[in-house]
N, C-alpha and C positions, 0 to 999 in steps of 0.2 A: 279405730286404725292404731296399730302398733308402731311405734317409734322404730324405724331401722335405720342402723347405720351401714356405712359401705361395707364391712366385714359381713354383716347380717346379708345385704342384698347380694354379694358375691357367693355367700353359701347357698343361698335361695336358688340362683341362676344355676349353679353346680348340682344341687340336688336335683333340680329340674331335669336336668340334662341326662344325669344319669344318678339314681337313688340308691345304687347297689355299691358306691363308692365306699371305702372306709374312712374313718375318722381321719387317718394319717393322710390318705389320699386327698380328701377334702381340705386338711390343714395346710398341704403344702401348695395347694392350687391357690387357696387364699389368703396366705402369708400369716398365718398363724401357727401356734404349735398345738399338739393334739388335745390337750387339757381346755383351753381357751374354748377350741374350736366345738369339742364335744358340749361343753357348758352352753354354747350359744345355742347350737342343735336342739340340746333339751329344752331351753327357754323357748325356743320358737315352737316347738312341740308344745310344751304346758301351757302357751299362750294361745294355742289353736291357730296360728300362721301356717304351720305343717300340720295337715288336718290327717296324713296319713301316706305310707308308701306304697305303689301298687305296681305290677307288671303292666305295661302297655301290650295288648293283645291285638292282632290281624285280625279281625273279624272275618274277613273272607276265607282264611286259613282255618279257622276254626267251624266253618260252614254257615255263616250268615251274610250271605250277600245281597240282601235288600236292605237299603237304607232309607226310610222313609222320613218326613216331617209332617206332622200332622197338628194343623189348626184346629182347636176345640172352640166353639161357641156354646155358651150355657145357656139356657131358658130362664135363668134368674140369677141374680149376681149379688146377692146376700153374702155376707161372711161365711154362715153356715154351709150355703151350696158350695162355696169356692174351697172350704176346708174340707167339705165330704169328697168332693171330686179330686183334690190333691191327695187325700189319705188312700183314695182307691187306687190312683195310678202309681204312687210310692210302691205298691204291691206287685207291680208288674214288670217283671225282669225285662219284658221286651222294651222298656222306655228306659232310654239311659240318661236322658236329659229331659226337665221339664220346667217351663217358665210360665208365669203369671203375667200377661201383658196388658197395656192400656190399649185402648182403641177398637175396632171392630171383631176383634178375636181375642178370647179370654185366656186360652193357653196354646202355648207351641211346645210340641212333644218332639222329640228325636229318638226314633224306633228303629230296632233291626230286627230282622226276623230271617229265616233259613231262605225263603224265597219268596216271590208275590203271593202264591197259594197260602203260605203260611201268616202273611200279613193279612190277608182276606179274613182267615179264620178268626186271627186277634182282633180285627176290625169289626166282626161280626158278633162274636162270641165273649168278648170283654170290653172293648171300648166304647161300642154304641149301645151297648145294655146299662151304663152307667147312668144312675140318676141323675135327671137335669140336662142332660147332653141335648143340644137341640139342633148342632150341624158339625159336621167333621169334614174339613179340606185336607185331602193327602196329598202329598207331593213327593215322587219318586226320585231319589238323586240319581243320575246316570253315572256319576264318576265323581272323587272325592279328590279334591284340588289341593286341601291342605285340611290336617286335622292335628291339632296340638293341644296339650293342656299345659304347656309352657307359658308363663305369664311374664310380661314383657317388665322385669324389675330392673 
């Protein structure tokens, strides 16, 4: 864990809210001058605290209306099996998030698709064909109540 002071936390909160702010704007909001503000941002990037800056795209407005959560159980639980499955799903652009779980399910995937027909093709043509997949339980989200990448810093 990286040691963060109050200025770092304020900078991170501001960048999470709007990553397009200029250094001058950020500096004014957190109470620093531009040079120390820039140095802090640079340090946070070098230390991997800030992993990147992206635009948050509304999936519906780009034609991805289906939002699915898939729980995947593998038939073997060795490190090689988990690593092989993880490597395969990293290559699927439909999979936005993937987590290794403890319990009765091995992986939880968050998937987007154009519609349910597109998800069905993904399910049968890609996901279910992966080596070691024993069971997949899909849950379709009806609506999105909250979606954020903003961490409570």
